[in-house]
Jmol script that loads the backbone (N, CA, C; Angstrom):
load data "model"
ATOM      1  N   MET A   1      28.599  -9.410   6.795  1.00  0.00           N
ATOM      2  CA  MET A   1      27.557  -9.024   5.859  1.00  0.00           C
ATOM      3  C   MET A   1      26.246  -8.890   6.646  1.00  0.00           C
ATOM      4  N   SER A   2      25.526  -7.791   6.434  1.00  0.00           N
ATOM      5  CA  SER A   2      24.268  -7.566   7.129  1.00  0.00           C
ATOM      6  C   SER A   2      23.162  -8.451   6.546  1.00  0.00           C
ATOM      7  N   ASP A   3      22.064  -8.550   7.280  1.00  0.00           N
ATOM      8  CA  ASP A   3      20.919  -9.326   6.787  1.00  0.00           C
ATOM      9  C   ASP A   3      20.445  -8.783   5.442  1.00  0.00           C
ATOM     10  N   LEU A   4      20.373  -7.455   5.331  1.00  0.00           N
ATOM     11  CA  LEU A   4      19.914  -6.852   4.084  1.00  0.00           C
ATOM     12  C   LEU A   4      20.850  -7.202   2.931  1.00  0.00           C
ATOM     13  N   GLU A   5      22.124  -7.153   3.161  1.00  0.00           N
ATOM     14  CA  GLU A   5      23.092  -7.502   2.121  1.00  0.00           C
ATOM     15  C   GLU A   5      22.950  -8.971   1.717  1.00  0.00           C
ATOM     16  N   GLN A   6      22.680  -9.845   2.682  1.00  0.00           N
ATOM     17  CA  GLN A   6      22.473 -11.262   2.379  1.00  0.00           C
ATOM     18  C   GLN A   6      21.205 -11.450   1.544  1.00  0.00           C
ATOM     19  N   ILE A   7      20.166 -10.720   1.903  1.00  0.00           N
ATOM     20  CA  ILE A   7      18.912 -10.812   1.140  1.00  0.00           C
ATOM     21  C   ILE A   7      19.126 -10.317  -0.283  1.00  0.00           C
ATOM     22  N   GLU A   8      19.815  -9.189  -0.416  1.00  0.00           N
ATOM     23  CA  GLU A   8      20.092  -8.650  -1.750  1.00  0.00           C
ATOM     24  C   GLU A   8      20.873  -9.650  -2.587  1.00  0.00           C
ATOM     25  N   ALA A   9      21.891 -10.257  -2.015  1.00  0.00           N
ATOM     26  CA  ALA A   9      22.704 -11.243  -2.737  1.00  0.00           C
ATOM     27  C   ALA A   9      21.857 -12.444  -3.139  1.00  0.00           C
ATOM     28  N   ALA A  10      20.993 -12.886  -2.243  1.00  0.00           N
ATOM     29  CA  ALA A  10      20.131 -14.027  -2.549  1.00  0.00           C
ATOM     30  C   ALA A  10      19.169 -13.676  -3.680  1.00  0.00           C
ATOM     31  N   ILE A  11      18.634 -12.474  -3.669  1.00  0.00           N
ATOM     32  CA  ILE A  11      17.716 -12.055  -4.730  1.00  0.00           C
ATOM     33  C   ILE A  11      18.423 -12.033  -6.069  1.00  0.00           C
ATOM     34  N   LEU A  12      19.634 -11.527  -6.078  1.00  0.00           N
ATOM     35  CA  LEU A  12      20.396 -11.462  -7.332  1.00  0.00           C
ATOM     36  C   LEU A  12      20.707 -12.839  -7.894  1.00  0.00           C
ATOM     37  N   SER A  13      20.692 -13.858  -7.054  1.00  0.00           N
ATOM     38  CA  SER A  13      21.007 -15.204  -7.523  1.00  0.00           C
ATOM     39  C   SER A  13      19.769 -15.988  -7.979  1.00  0.00           C
ATOM     40  N   LEU A  14      18.592 -15.400  -7.841  1.00  0.00           N
ATOM     41  CA  LEU A  14      17.360 -16.086  -8.228  1.00  0.00           C
ATOM     42  C   LEU A  14      17.240 -16.221  -9.742  1.00  0.00           C
ATOM     43  N   SER A  15      16.589 -17.289 -10.159  1.00  0.00           N
ATOM     44  CA  SER A  15      16.257 -17.436 -11.574  1.00  0.00           C
ATOM     45  C   SER A  15      15.142 -16.446 -11.907  1.00  0.00           C
ATOM     46  N   SER A  16      14.873 -16.274 -13.167  1.00  0.00           N
ATOM     47  CA  SER A  16      13.800 -15.359 -13.584  1.00  0.00           C
ATOM     48  C   SER A  16      12.459 -15.775 -13.000  1.00  0.00           C
ATOM     49  N   THR A  17      12.189 -17.067 -12.999  1.00  0.00           N
ATOM     50  CA  THR A  17      10.935 -17.580 -12.461  1.00  0.00           C
ATOM     51  C   THR A  17      10.839 -17.332 -10.965  1.00  0.00           C
ATOM     52  N   GLU A  18      11.918 -17.622 -10.256  1.00  0.00           N
ATOM     53  CA  GLU A  18      11.927 -17.399  -8.811  1.00  0.00           C
ATOM     54  C   GLU A  18      11.806 -15.911  -8.482  1.00  0.00           C
ATOM     55  N   PHE A  19      12.474 -15.079  -9.273  1.00  0.00           N
ATOM     56  CA  PHE A  19      12.388 -13.639  -9.045  1.00  0.00           C
ATOM     57  C   PHE A  19      10.959 -13.150  -9.240  1.00  0.00           C
ATOM     58  N   GLU A  20      10.288 -13.644 -10.266  1.00  0.00           N
ATOM     59  CA  GLU A  20       8.893 -13.249 -10.520  1.00  0.00           C
ATOM     60  C   GLU A  20       7.994 -13.682  -9.365  1.00  0.00           C
ATOM     61  N   GLN A  21       8.206 -14.884  -8.847  1.00  0.00           N
ATOM     62  CA  GLN A  21       7.432 -15.359  -7.707  1.00  0.00           C
ATOM     63  C   GLN A  21       7.674 -14.474  -6.481  1.00  0.00           C
ATOM     64  N   LEU A  22       8.918 -14.107  -6.251  1.00  0.00           N
ATOM     65  CA  LEU A  22       9.257 -13.230  -5.128  1.00  0.00           C
ATOM     66  C   LEU A  22       8.632 -11.851  -5.316  1.00  0.00           C
ATOM     67  N   ARG A  23       8.701 -11.326  -6.513  1.00  0.00           N
ATOM     68  CA  ARG A  23       8.135 -10.011  -6.811  1.00  0.00           C
ATOM     69  C   ARG A  23       6.637  -9.986  -6.537  1.00  0.00           C
ATOM     70  N   LEU A  24       5.938 -10.998  -6.982  1.00  0.00           N
ATOM     71  CA  LEU A  24       4.497 -11.066  -6.759  1.00  0.00           C
ATOM     72  C   LEU A  24       4.177 -11.223  -5.272  1.00  0.00           C
ATOM     73  N   TRP A  25       4.957 -12.053  -4.591  1.00  0.00           N
ATOM     74  CA  TRP A  25       4.755 -12.225  -3.149  1.00  0.00           C
ATOM     75  C   TRP A  25       4.978 -10.907  -2.427  1.00  0.00           C
ATOM     76  N   PHE A  26       6.034 -10.186  -2.806  1.00  0.00           N
ATOM     77  CA  PHE A  26       6.358  -8.932  -2.148  1.00  0.00           C
ATOM     78  C   PHE A  26       5.273  -7.892  -2.405  1.00  0.00           C
ATOM     79  N   LEU A  27       4.761  -7.825  -3.637  1.00  0.00           N
ATOM     80  CA  LEU A  27       3.677  -6.889  -3.942  1.00  0.00           C
ATOM     81  C   LEU A  27       2.440  -7.204  -3.108  1.00  0.00           C
ATOM     82  N   ASP A  28       2.105  -8.479  -2.999  1.00  0.00           N
ATOM     83  CA  ASP A  28       0.954  -8.876  -2.175  1.00  0.00           C
ATOM     84  C   ASP A  28       1.158  -8.470  -0.716  1.00  0.00           C
ATOM     85  N   LEU A  29       2.352  -8.694  -0.201  1.00  0.00           N
ATOM     86  CA  LEU A  29       2.665  -8.316   1.168  1.00  0.00           C
ATOM     87  C   LEU A  29       2.558  -6.807   1.350  1.00  0.00           C
ATOM     88  N   ASP A  30       3.075  -6.056   0.402  1.00  0.00           N
ATOM     89  CA  ASP A  30       3.016  -4.600   0.467  1.00  0.00           C
ATOM     90  C   ASP A  30       1.567  -4.115   0.465  1.00  0.00           C
ATOM     91  N   TYR A  31       0.745  -4.664  -0.418  1.00  0.00           N
ATOM     92  CA  TYR A  31      -0.674  -4.290  -0.465  1.00  0.00           C
ATOM     93  C   TYR A  31      -1.378  -4.642   0.842  1.00  0.00           C
ATOM     94  N   GLU A  32      -1.071  -5.805   1.385  1.00  0.00           N
ATOM     95  CA  GLU A  32      -1.678  -6.244   2.644  1.00  0.00           C
ATOM     96  C   GLU A  32      -1.321  -5.280   3.780  1.00  0.00           C
ATOM     97  N   ARG A  33      -0.068  -4.897   3.851  1.00  0.00           N
ATOM     98  CA  ARG A  33       0.361  -3.958   4.900  1.00  0.00           C
ATOM     99  C   ARG A  33      -0.273  -2.585   4.691  1.00  0.00           C
ATOM    100  N   TRP A  34      -0.387  -2.161   3.442  1.00  0.00           N
ATOM    101  CA  TRP A  34      -1.022  -0.880   3.132  1.00  0.00           C
ATOM    102  C   TRP A  34      -2.487  -0.913   3.573  1.00  0.00           C
ATOM    103  N   ASP A  35      -3.187  -1.987   3.244  1.00  0.00           N
ATOM    104  CA  ASP A  35      -4.589  -2.125   3.651  1.00  0.00           C
ATOM    105  C   ASP A  35      -4.726  -2.061   5.168  1.00  0.00           C
ATOM    106  N   LYS A  36      -3.854  -2.751   5.881  1.00  0.00           N
ATOM    107  CA  LYS A  36      -3.914  -2.733   7.346  1.00  0.00           C
ATOM    108  C   LYS A  36      -3.665  -1.327   7.882  1.00  0.00           C
ATOM    109  N   GLN A  37      -2.736  -0.596   7.258  1.00  0.00           N
ATOM    110  CA  GLN A  37      -2.449   0.771   7.704  1.00  0.00           C
ATOM    111  C   GLN A  37      -3.645   1.679   7.462  1.00  0.00           C
ATOM    112  N   ILE A  38      -4.274   1.552   6.303  1.00  0.00           N
ATOM    113  CA  ILE A  38      -5.465   2.364   6.005  1.00  0.00           C
ATOM    114  C   ILE A  38      -6.574   2.034   7.001  1.00  0.00           C
ATOM    115  N   GLU A  39      -6.798   0.737   7.249  1.00  0.00           N
ATOM    116  CA  GLU A  39      -7.820   0.335   8.215  1.00  0.00           C
ATOM    117  C   GLU A  39      -7.534   0.917   9.594  1.00  0.00           C
ATOM    118  N   GLN A  40      -6.270   0.904  10.002  1.00  0.00           N
ATOM    119  CA  GLN A  40      -5.903   1.459  11.304  1.00  0.00           C
ATOM    120  C   GLN A  40      -6.100   2.973  11.323  1.00  0.00           C
ATOM    121  N   ASP A  41      -5.739   3.643  10.244  1.00  0.00           N
ATOM    122  CA  ASP A  41      -5.929   5.088  10.165  1.00  0.00           C
ATOM    123  C   ASP A  41      -7.412   5.449  10.242  1.00  0.00           C
ATOM    124  N   ILE A  42      -8.258   4.652   9.592  1.00  0.00           N
ATOM    125  CA  ILE A  42      -9.698   4.881   9.660  1.00  0.00           C
ATOM    126  C   ILE A  42     -10.185   4.678  11.087  1.00  0.00           C
ATOM    127  N   GLU A  43      -9.764   3.581  11.691  1.00  0.00           N
ATOM    128  CA  GLU A  43     -10.162   3.274  13.068  1.00  0.00           C
ATOM    129  C   GLU A  43      -9.719   4.379  14.036  1.00  0.00           C
ATOM    130  N   ASP A  44      -8.535   4.934  13.792  1.00  0.00           N
ATOM    131  CA  ASP A  44      -8.001   5.986  14.656  1.00  0.00           C
ATOM    132  C   ASP A  44      -8.599   7.359  14.349  1.00  0.00           C
ATOM    133  N   GLY A  45      -9.433   7.444  13.314  1.00  0.00           N
ATOM    134  CA  GLY A  45     -10.070   8.708  12.964  1.00  0.00           C
ATOM    135  C   GLY A  45      -9.186   9.656  12.169  1.00  0.00           C
ATOM    136  N   LYS A  46      -8.059   9.169  11.684  1.00  0.00           N
ATOM    137  CA  LYS A  46      -7.127  10.036  10.972  1.00  0.00           C
ATOM    138  C   LYS A  46      -7.649  10.514   9.618  1.00  0.00           C
ATOM    139  N   LEU A  47      -8.619   9.815   9.066  1.00  0.00           N
ATOM    140  CA  LEU A  47      -9.146  10.183   7.753  1.00  0.00           C
ATOM    141  C   LEU A  47     -10.494  10.894   7.841  1.00  0.00           C
ATOM    142  N   GLU A  48     -10.992  11.075   9.043  1.00  0.00           N
ATOM    143  CA  GLU A  48     -12.313  11.669   9.232  1.00  0.00           C
ATOM    144  C   GLU A  48     -12.409  13.059   8.621  1.00  0.00           C
ATOM    145  N   ALA A  49     -11.408  13.893   8.815  1.00  0.00           N
ATOM    146  CA  ALA A  49     -11.440  15.257   8.271  1.00  0.00           C
ATOM    147  C   ALA A  49     -11.515  15.230   6.748  1.00  0.00           C
ATOM    148  N   PHE A  50     -10.777  14.329   6.126  1.00  0.00           N
ATOM    149  CA  PHE A  50     -10.816  14.211   4.664  1.00  0.00           C
ATOM    150  C   PHE A  50     -12.193  13.757   4.191  1.00  0.00           C
ATOM    151  N   ALA A  51     -12.773  12.811   4.906  1.00  0.00           N
ATOM    152  CA  ALA A  51     -14.101  12.324   4.549  1.00  0.00           C
ATOM    153  C   ALA A  51     -15.130  13.437   4.666  1.00  0.00           C
ATOM    154  N   GLN A  52     -15.079  14.190   5.747  1.00  0.00           N
ATOM    155  CA  GLN A  52     -16.030  15.291   5.941  1.00  0.00           C
ATOM    156  C   GLN A  52     -15.854  16.359   4.866  1.00  0.00           C
ATOM    157  N   GLU A  53     -14.628  16.647   4.507  1.00  0.00           N
ATOM    158  CA  GLU A  53     -14.363  17.630   3.457  1.00  0.00           C
ATOM    159  C   GLU A  53     -14.929  17.157   2.116  1.00  0.00           C
ATOM    160  N   ALA A  54     -14.732  15.881   1.805  1.00  0.00           N
ATOM    161  CA  ALA A  54     -15.250  15.331   0.548  1.00  0.00           C
ATOM    162  C   ALA A  54     -16.772  15.357   0.525  1.00  0.00           C
ATOM    163  N   ILE A  55     -17.401  15.012   1.632  1.00  0.00           N
ATOM    164  CA  ILE A  55     -18.868  15.043   1.717  1.00  0.00           C
ATOM    165  C   ILE A  55     -19.374  16.470   1.545  1.00  0.00           C
ATOM    166  N   ALA A  56     -18.735  17.430   2.187  1.00  0.00           N
ATOM    167  CA  ALA A  56     -19.137  18.838   2.077  1.00  0.00           C
ATOM    168  C   ALA A  56     -18.991  19.331   0.640  1.00  0.00           C
ATOM    169  N   GLU A  57     -17.908  18.974  -0.016  1.00  0.00           N
ATOM    170  CA  GLU A  57     -17.716  19.365  -1.420  1.00  0.00           C
ATOM    171  C   GLU A  57     -18.808  18.768  -2.303  1.00  0.00           C
ATOM    172  N   PHE A  58     -19.126  17.511  -2.056  1.00  0.00           N
ATOM    173  CA  PHE A  58     -20.170  16.849  -2.833  1.00  0.00           C
ATOM    174  C   PHE A  58     -21.516  17.523  -2.612  1.00  0.00           C
ATOM    175  N   GLU A  59     -21.868  17.753  -1.361  1.00  0.00           N
ATOM    176  CA  GLU A  59     -23.154  18.366  -1.033  1.00  0.00           C
ATOM    177  C   GLU A  59     -23.257  19.800  -1.548  1.00  0.00           C
ATOM    178  N   ALA A  60     -22.125  20.473  -1.683  1.00  0.00           N
ATOM    179  CA  ALA A  60     -22.118  21.848  -2.189  1.00  0.00           C
ATOM    180  C   ALA A  60     -22.152  21.873  -3.721  1.00  0.00           C
ATOM    181  N   GLY A  61     -22.135  20.704  -4.320  1.00  0.00           N
ATOM    182  CA  GLY A  61     -22.210  20.613  -5.791  1.00  0.00           C
ATOM    183  C   GLY A  61     -20.900  20.887  -6.490  1.00  0.00           C
ATOM    184  N   HIS A  62     -19.798  20.758  -5.781  1.00  0.00           N
ATOM    185  CA  HIS A  62     -18.497  21.008  -6.372  1.00  0.00           C
ATOM    186  C   HIS A  62     -17.872  19.752  -6.980  1.00  0.00           C
ATOM    187  N   CYS A  63     -18.701  18.795  -7.281  1.00  0.00           N
ATOM    188  CA  CYS A  63     -18.212  17.554  -7.877  1.00  0.00           C
ATOM    189  C   CYS A  63     -18.831  17.414  -9.264  1.00  0.00           C
ATOM    190  N   ARG A  64     -18.126  16.730 -10.096  1.00  0.00           N
ATOM    191  CA  ARG A  64     -18.663  16.454 -11.432  1.00  0.00           C
ATOM    192  C   ARG A  64     -18.404  14.993 -11.764  1.00  0.00           C
ATOM    193  N   GLU A  65     -19.243  14.474 -12.598  1.00  0.00           N
ATOM    194  CA  GLU A  65     -19.106  13.074 -12.989  1.00  0.00           C
ATOM    195  C   GLU A  65     -17.930  12.944 -13.938  1.00  0.00           C
ATOM    196  N   ILE A  66     -17.170  11.880 -13.753  1.00  0.00           N
ATOM    197  CA  ILE A  66     -16.037  11.654 -14.664  1.00  0.00           C
ATOM    198  C   ILE A  66     -16.225  10.375 -15.434  1.00  0.00           C
TER     199      ILE A  66
END
end "model"
wireframe off; spacefill off
backbone 0.3
color backbone group
């Protein structure tokens, strides 16, 4: 049995309370990793073109309040 299969089996055996705790922990971990990836992308300049495009659209008056 692979590690993933063991993890899946263990998850299926959790009580509702334990499953909820795991779900919340996993969501927090996912958000944390997403934040780190965004921070790294910003640091690497990968989002610079999008930022410049958004600023240009705003300055050209192509934005509206929502």
